[in-house]
N, C-alpha and C positions, 0 to 999 in steps of 0.2 A: 205796916207800910206795904206789903207783898200782900194783903186786901187790896188797900187804898189804891196803888197801882195796875190794878187788873177791874177796880169798877170806874177807876176813872177810861178805861180804854173804852169799858162798854161801854160808859154816859159819850163820849169820843164818839166812839160806833154812830149810834143812835141819834145824832144831832147831825153828824154828817151827809145821814144815809136820804140819798136819794132815789127814788124806784122808777128807775128807768132800766129795758132790759141793756145787755152787754154781752158777751159771747168770747170776745177776750180773757179765757185765765191761764193757766197754766197750761203750753199746752203736751197736754203727760194722759196715758192713759186711751187706749181706745174699746169700743166695742167693738169685738174685730165681722162678726159676722150678722146675717140675719137671714127669718127665714120662713113660711108659713111651714110647720107640722103640722102633719096631713089626722096625724092624734088623738085622741081627746077632747081637744074640743068641738068638735064637729057637731054634738047635742047644747054648744054655749052661746051661739052665735052672738055679735057685737055688729053694730052697728062703723064702718071706718071711721077713722080718725075729722074731727069737724073743727085742723086745721091742716093741712094739707103740708105747708111750706112754712110749718112753727120753728124746725128748728134746720133752717135754712142759714141760721145769723142773719136774718132782716132784722132791725131793731124796730124802737119803739118808745113817742115819748111823754104818750097819755097817759101810763100807769098812774098808780094810787097807791094808797093806802088801805081804800076805802074797800070792803068787803062787797057793796052797792056793783062798784062799775068789775067788779074783778069775777065777778060768777054772774053778771046777766047775760041771757041766752046760752045759755049751755045746761045742754041737762044730759044727767046722767044713770044709763039703769041704776036701779036698784041703790039710787039712793034722791034722797027729800033735795030742792031747795036749801035748806032750814037747815039742815046736817052738809050739806055740802059750804055753805055761809059760814059754816059756824068750825068749821075743819081750816077754812082759807082767814076766818079771825084771828083765831088761835095759833095756824101757824105762823102766821104775819110778829105778832108780840111774841112768841118763841124764839123766833129767827132773829127778831132783834133784841132780844132781851141775854141770849146767848150765842152771838156774834155764828151766827150763824149765816154767815155774808162774805162776802168776795168786792175783792177794793174797786172801785171805778175807773178802767182806765182814762184817763186828760190828761192833758200837757201840764208840764208843773214850767212855771215863771221861777227867776232868780228872786222875786220876791213873795214866792209860797211856794209853803211844801205842806198846804192843804190837801187832803185825802176824802172821796164821797165814797159809802159802801152799794152795794146793792145785793136785796136778797140771795141769797145761792142759788142756781139750778138744780130743784130736788123733784119729788117726785113727790105728790099730796097723799098719797099712803103706802103705807109697806107689801109688798110686792110677796105673795105666796110661794114657800117655799118646802120641796119636802126635809125635813127633819137629820133623815140617816146620811144624805147627801150632802149637806150641810156639815154633818157630822167629819163623814168624809174628806173635806175641805180642810178643814183645823186639825186634822189624823198628818196631812199631809207636808202640813208650813216645816217641822223638824226636821224629818226628808231631804224635801228641796232645798233647806237650808244648806243641810251637811251638803248634797251634792255640787251646790253651789262654789262651797269651801275647794272641795276635791281638784275641782271642775279647774278651778282659777290660779293652783300648784302645780295644777299638770300642762309645763309649759309645750309638752310633742303633741298633746289631741291638741291645744290650743291654733297653735299652726299650721296645723296637718287640717285641722277643721274649715279654719280663715284663708290659708293659702291664695283660694279663688280666688274671692272676698275681694281680699287687699288690695288686686289687681284693678278690680275698677267698682272698687267703691272709696274715696281719697278717705273717710271720714273714720271708717272702722280700720283701715289704711294704716292710719298714724294709729291710733291706739295700741293696736298692733305693733308696731314700730318700739312706742313706749315702755309698751310693757318685758321687749327682749331687752331693751340698752338697757333697763330697771332692773329687772327681775330676773333674766338668764344671762346675764354677762357676772364676770368673774374683776372686772374693773374697779372703777375708782371708790373710794371709800364710800361714799357716800351712797352708792348704792344695796351697801350693807344697811343702812340705819331705816330705809322699806323695806326691806325682807326682814327685818327682823321687829318691825313696827305689829302692833294688834293691827288686828283686820274684822271691820263693822261693815253685817253686811244687817238695814235696812227690807227687807227682799216683799213683794209681791206677787201667787201666782193665782193670776186670773183664771176662770170658770164660769165653760155655760152647761147646761144642763141639754142633755143630747138622748135621744131618743131613738136605740135600737132595735132589731127586730133578732137580732142574734140574740138581744139580752130579754126577750119575750117581751119587748115593745114598754119597758123598763126603762127609769130616765138616771141617767150617770152620768157624772160630773166629767167632761172631757177642758184639758188644758186648751188656753186659746194662745197665753204669754207669759213666763217667767222677769219677771219687773228687776229687777239688780242697782236701780238707781235711780231717782229721785223720787222713788216709790211714793204717791202724793197722794189726798184726800183721807184719811190717816184723823188729822183736827174734823174735820168734817164732819163726815164716818159716820163719825160719835156721835158726834151731836144730829144729825139723823134719826140711827136709831131711837137716843134718846125720847127726840122729836116726835115720832110714830108709837114711842109706844102709851109715850103719855095720850096720844091724840084713838091711840085705840081702847085704854083703857078708859078715858076719861067719856068718851060715844058710842061707846059697843056697846052700850045698852037704851041709847040714844036715835037708832037709825043709820047704825055704820055696821054692823053685824051681817045684814045680808048680802052687804056686798065683798065682804072679806069670804064671807061663804061658797059663795058664787065666783071665785077667783079659787078659791081653795079645790072646788070642784073641778075648775075647768084644767089645774094642775096636775091632781092628785086622781082624779077618778072618785070612786067609790075605794077609793083603797089609803087614804089616808092614815098614818101611821100612829093616832090616837095616844103621840107621845106628849111629855109634855117639857117647857125649857125649865131653866133649872130658876127657876121664880114660882113655879109648880103648877103653870097654866100655860097654854101657849097662844102666841103671842110674840114679840120681839124681843130678840136675847140683848145681852149687853154688850159693845164690842168695850176691849178692856188696852185696847188703842194707844189710847194717852196716862192709859196704867205703862206698857210693858215696853213701847221704845222708850220712853224716858228712861224706864229705870236699864236695857238696854244698852245706850250708850253714856249713864250713870256707870254705867261696868270697864267698859272701854276707856272711861275718862278716869276714874277712882286708880285704874294698872297705869296708866300712864305718869300719873300721880309719882304712885308707889315705885314706879322703875323710876323716877327722875328724882324723886323722894321730896316734894313739893305736896303744898297743901290739895287734901283731897275734896270731894262733898260731904264727907263722914269724919269723922275718926274716930278711933278703937271704940268707943259706946253706943256708934251709930248718929249719933247726934249732930246736928251742922252746925259747922264753924265758920263765922262771922267777923273775925280779924280786920275788920277796916282799912290795917295799918299793911295789910298785901294785897297784893293784886293778886289773883289767885288766875288761872291756866283759864280758859275759855274753848267752850266748843265752838269752833267756824262754820257760820250758815254760808254756801257758795251760794248766791242765787240770782238770777234774772237782773237787768238796767229791767227796772219801771215796769218790777215784777205787780200782779196784781191777784196772786192767791196768798196772799201774806196773814189772810185769818189763817188760815188752814196752818201757813205756818210759824205764824205767833204760840199758836195756842200748844204746841210743840216747844217751845220758845220759852212759854210760862211755864206748863208741865216741870221742865228738866227746873226752872226754878224753886219751884212751887214743893216740888216734892223733894230736890235733891242741892238746891242753891249753887244751882250751875250756873254761871256768867254766858251766855250768847252772845257773840261779833255775825252781823249781815254783810256779804261784801260779796262785790263782781267780781266776777277774773279779770278784768279792769286795774281792780283800785286793788287785787292784790297781786298784781302785778308788780304794781308803780308801792306796795307801803308791807310787802309781808318779805322780809330776808329768812334766806336757811342760811344755819353755823353749818359748814363742811364736816364741824372739828365733830360735834354733839348728834347733828342733829336737828338741833333743834330749829319751830321754827317758830319767828317773831313780829307781831303788829308792830308798823311804828305808826303809833299817832302825834295827832296835827296838836298845835300849843293850843288849840280848845276846845271843850266839854271837861267833866268829870274829870279822865285821866290825860290832861294836858301833857303831849310832851312823853307820858309816859308807854313802859312795851309791854307788852300781852304776849305770855306763850299759849300757842295752841299744843292742846292735847289732844283732841279729834274735829277731824274736817267732815263735816257733811253735803253732801252736796246736793242742792236742786238745783242747780243746770249746770252742763256740759254733755248734756246727754244725746243735741242735735249738732246738725254742721252751724244752725245761723247764731249761738251762741261763744264762735269762734269766728267774731266778721275780721281780726285782721288775719284773716288769709294762714296757709299751711308755714313762710318761710321764720323757719326755728332759727334757721344761718347769721340770715343778717339781722335778726332781733326786731324785721315786722310783725310777728304772729304772735302778741304779743299774749296771745288766753292760752296758746299753746304751754308757750313760755309757764305761764303763771299755774299750769292745769303740772308742769312736769315738774315745777319747782316745790308740788304741793304733796306731792306723789313721794318723792325722793325723802323728804324732809320722814323725821320719826313721830310725829303725830298719827294716828290713828286716820284708817281711813274710811270714808264708808260711800262710795265703793270703793275699794282697791282696781285697779287697770284689772284686775283679775277674773276680781269679779263682775267688774263691770261687761269685763266679754264678754263672758260665762251664759251670759243675759242677750245679745243677738239671735238673729232670727233663725243662723245659720247653728248654730250652737243647739239648737232647740230639734233645730229637724235631725242634724248627725244623734243624738242622742235616742228619737225615738229608734233606728238602723235594731235588726239584733246583735242583743251582748254590748253593748253603748256605755249605755248603763251601771251593766251588769260589770263592767273590768271597775269600776269604784265604788262596788258592793260588794268581795270576794265575801266568800269561808259561811261564817257565823251569821257575816249580814246579806243574803243571797235575797230573806227575806223582803229588808228594804229597799232592794232594788224591784222587784215584785209588785211591791206597795206601788213604789213611785211609774213605773209602767201604765197600771190599771188608768191613771191617768191621762198615757195620751190618747191623741186623734191621731188619723194619719197626717202621714209628714211625709215634703217628694225634695230630692236637689233638682235641683236647675243646672249645676256647678257640670265641672269636668269630673267630679265624679257621681255623678244620675247612673243608676246601676236598672236591669231588667223592670225593676218596679215602679222606676221614677217614670221610667218613660214610658211606663204605660197609660200613668195616669197624664203623662202630657196627653198621647195619644186620645184621652178618653176626650179629653176636652175638646180637638180639633178635628177628629173626628166622628166622634160619639156622639155629638152636644150635650156634652155632659156637664158646658161652660155652668152651670149653675148648682154641681156639685162640690167646686173647689176655689180656692181665694188665694191669689197672688199676692204676696207681702214682702217687703224689701225688708232690706236692717235700719229701718228706722223706728224711732220710739213714739209714741200719740197717735190720735188718727187723722187719717186723712189723706192716706198713702199708701191703698188698698187696691187692688182691680177685683171687680167684681163681673160680674155672667157677657156680655156683649167685650165691653172692654177686655179683659181678663183674656177672653178669647184671640183680639186683637193681637195683645199686647206677646202674645204666642205668636201669631204668626207672621208679627212682624219680625220675631227676633230666630227663626225657624228655616232649616234648610229643609223641603220638604223632596222628597223624590221619591218613587214607583219601582219597586225591582220587577225580575222574570217573570216572579208569579203575582203579576196585581199585587206586593204587598207596600203598604205604605214604609218609609225611613225613614227616619226626621235625624236632624242633624242640630245641635243645639246654638245657640250664637252664646260667642263669652258674659255679651253685655247681659243673659240672663240668671249670672254667677250672683249677681246680689241678691236673689231673690228668691225664696221658697214658695211652694204651692203645699198649699194643704187644703185638706176636707172640709169645708164645709161641716156645719153644726144645725141641728136642728127642735131649738128649744123651745116648752111648753111656750103658749102666746095665752095672754091674761091682760084684763083691764088696768088700762095706766091715767092719771092725771097726772099731768104736768103739768107744775107752776115754777113761772120764771118771774122775781122780780112780784111776789107779793102776785102777780095776774093768773087766775089762769088760764094755759095758753091752745086747751086741748086738749082732747078726751078721747083713746082706742086700743087696741090690740096692741101689746108691748111685749119684750125681750126682757132680758136680763145678765147680766154678768154679775158673777158674784165673785171680789177677790180677797185673799187674804193674806194678812200680811205676816213675815217670819222674824224674828231676829238676832243672830246668830253676834259672839266674836270669838277671837281666834284669834292665839299665838301667833308672832311666826317664823312659828316652826311647828307647824298644826295641832296643837291641844285645843281641844273646843273647853273654852269653858264661860258658856252662856250659848243657850239656843232651847228655844222656846217659838210657840202659837203666839200672836200678838195684835192679833185683833181683823176686824172684817169692816167690807164696804159692799156695797151692791150697787150695780148701777141700770140705770133700766133709760129704753128708745121705743119710740113707735116702731117697727116692728119692719113698717112697708122703707124705713130710713138702710143705708147699708152699715157707711161710718157712724162712729158710736161717739164718740170722748166725749166726756162733760167739761172739759174743756177746748176741743174743737168744736161747744155747740148746739154738738146733735146730742145724747144724753143730757137723765140729770140723777143728782145719787138717789137713793134708796136708801131700804134692808129690808131682810128677809122677815117674812111671817110664819116663823117657824107650823108644819103639821104633818 
């Protein structure tokens, strides 16, 4: 029956699929920096992109599934037209057959619930990536998992770090206020339910390769950001890795290898590791995301069921239960209304059922406010079903809450006023938080992922306070991934102000990025826009010795200044909706997933690396979110 359901879904996707471009996906996960690396690429000149405006969110209604229309007029060095046509043909077919798609955004009428799907934005081929740095990113997953968990329990650290942000950023301020009320108070008994609940983290640490003269001009990974809520694209990225593994093996000896070799030399020079992947040959590794992320969710689910003595995902023999007379607890996916990144989410939902027989219910924060209740005595969250459907009139208990929404102010359209009952999305968020269900993430994890916390951790001794004694080497390992991060708040020190002056007076605007406390792409400031933003919010005076003094406006407290990174460039062929939209020099960002489950009192019961993704965009584009239409999903070709 499970296989029949999955097959029906795939057939439905293929039948509904309309191949025209849409850039309106789930707004998560930006590539933060772009630059031209002066190193290693000078001997491998490529012409500029053949489509200078392909990443600006423009649309096209003329795409078709035929390879003739998708490759006409495009010339790619080191790749023959026949090989390109074969690549596109295989990719379109693979995407349709394996659900490598996103839902088309459309208006639904009261009489129609049909949906159409388009090919996800992807890079046609994988990108060369140093094997050693890929392994370094994987190894950092469990230390960062531990760091986030420990930060989430340190209320004093979060309050001190975010005190300047809460006054200028209403959204972060609301999150911190709820955190204080629920986790730092000794008041109502419902707070005790939240404190005793398990914490589930599905995290993703994003890195860029950076070339440093201090490291003999070698590339090493530096952290761009740490995502602690709604870390997306694990499902689709796993499918992209499978696609690229197939393409490189199937067509490697049919005109594809030269293209891959040129990219490898652009990144590695003549210093390729000669390292092979786990399958005994150089190439695309397998992502474990659709195995390990559901497994972590199942751990949290089973622990909840054991705690309340209700049916879990398996019996004592490890065999699945399927008692139709019992309505099993569910994992509640909190999603956005009119969600378009449904396939990525459904892949996780299907894996939960296929591997663990755990049912999922999808609801928006508005629907949760109407239908989910909290029992103050036990902390149990239950969904009140209507009189229609398979569970008509029944009550479903929530074991795990998984947020794929709630990370941005736009997810709370009713406003912040909860006192008069009008801010229904915030009231729903608070209700979920107060329950005994495991939260992914809870408020502490969410706050640990803010940019201000990331900047504070880069200060000397900040990480070390969470890893003392025998764990000092863990702090040192984490610190290897930090780029330069500078405060613009009241706590700005001399080093922070030197970075500001570098931008204002030394024409170093190209060496930094200005980042707000926001998730997703499209919010950062670069170049002249960065310099102008600082000038508008700084008071500059000259002292008697002719030195410039700078006073920062409080409005800058919601931003951090970050070192701009210098990743290698290599050729990419970007594909949207089955059509090659352009080719040119590109940069990539590696995301490493981590999964952690810990108890209310801090015992870590599950902690592991849980898969990867790679995102690629043309190097002339500052912003780079897949969701916001700038970047594409890709995968690493280890070398």
